[in-house]
N, C-alpha and C positions, 0 to 999 in steps of 0.2 A: 602559511600553513606548511607543515613539514612535508618534504618530498615523498617520504614513505607513505604518509597518509594520502596524499594526492594519487600516488601510484595505486594504492589499494582501492580508492574510489574509482579510478579509471578502469582497473581490472574488473571490479564488480559490475560497474555500469556496462562495460563492453560485453561481459558474459550474459547479463540479463537481456540486453538489446538483441544479441545474436541468438537468444533462445526464446524470443516471443514477446518480450516486454516492449511496449510502445514508448513509454516514458519512464524515467527514473530520477529520483531526487532525494536529497538528504536535508533534514531540517532539525533545528533546535526546538524541542518542545518543553524545555525546562521551565518556561514561563507559566505552564499549567500549575506548577507548584503543588503537585499532589504526590502521593507515595509512588505511583508508577513512574512519573516523570523524574522524581528524585533518583530512583534506581536506574532508569533507562532514559537519559536526557536527550537522546538523538533518535529520530525516526528515519527509517529508510522506506520511502514510498515508491511503489511501481504501479504502472497501469498497463492493462491489456485491452486493446481496442475491441469494442463490440463491432459486429458487422452492421454498418449503417442502414442497409436495406431492411434488415430484420428489425432494427429499432424503429425505422420509419413505419413499418407495418404492424407494430406492436398492438395497436388498437383493434386490428382485424385478425391477427394471428398470434395470440399469446403462446400457443403451444410451440411454435417455431422458436420464439424467443427463449422459452424455458429449455428447449433442446440445445439452443446455441449456448446458453449459460452453462449447461452441463458439459458441453464440449470444451469450454474454456478451463474447466477444473484441472485436467491433466497438465495443461500448460502452466497454470498458476502453481500447482503443486510442484512441478519441476523447477520453477523459478524460486520458490521458497527453499527447495532442496539445494539449489545453487548457492543462495545466500547463506543458509545455515552451514553448508559445507565450507565456504570461505571463512565464516566467522569461527567455526571450530578450528580450522587450520591456523587462523591468526590468533586464537586464544581470546576471542571477544565474547563476553557474556551477553546473551540476548534473550528476548521473549518474543514469540510469535503471537500477534494479536489477530484472532480470527475476525473476518468481516461480518460473519453471521455464525450463530451458534444455536443448535437445537437445545431447547430448555426442557429437561425431563421432569423436573419437580421444583417445588417452591424453595427447597434448600439450595439448589443450584442457582436459582434466580436471585436469592438473597446474597449469594457470594459472587455474583457477576460484577466485574469491574467495568465501568463505562469508559469508553475511549472513542474519540472522534477521529475517524480516518480522514475526513475532509479537513479537519484542523491540521493534521500532520502533513497532508498534501500541500496545503497552502503555506505552511512553514517551510516546506521543501522547495517552494517557488513554483509549484505546479498548478497555477491557476488561483481562483478565489471562490468564495461562497457567495452566490447571488442572492437577490431579494427573495427569491422563491425557496431559498435554502438548498438549492442544487449546487453541486460543485461544477464550476465553469472553467474552461480553458480558453485562452485568448485566440487560439487557432481553430477553435471548434464552434459549431452552432450551439445555441443554448441547450440542445438536447444532450442527454447524458450518453456519451459514446465510449466511455472508458469505465472500467471497473478498477477500484483502488484497493490495494492491500498494503499493509504496513508490517514491518518488523522493527523492533526497537532494540537498541543495543547501548551498552554503557561506555563505549569509547567516544567520549564527547568530542574529541578532536577530529572525528570523521565528519562532523557537521560542517556545513558551508557557512 
């Protein structure tokens, strides 16, 4: 792989880790062979760790978990801003794929494109999808302790 591409990967990964990302990976999703993956064949996935004690008590304190998720939004938005800032600077065309989206009407629902963030994460080498369809990491318990978010860009040579 080109040294310039490796340097960009290292720069982006270091910036994300130093601003709150727990994991970062780059993966080729062109095997999906759909319109989205033809336009944007590479996914950049990053994860922000949940607080384990809040996840462990989810069954008895769902409100704390919801507050915790809301507290991660500014971190996630900042990380997305870092990625899009670098991509703009480097002239890389990209599309931000939201992890969740509020559906206002049937027209919006019919135009919604499906995309598996778990698939992108596995293609980036960040774990696998288990029998229960949960995303799993080798270093973690089977509990979901990370939130995954993806950006896709068309600079295929950034993929690993």
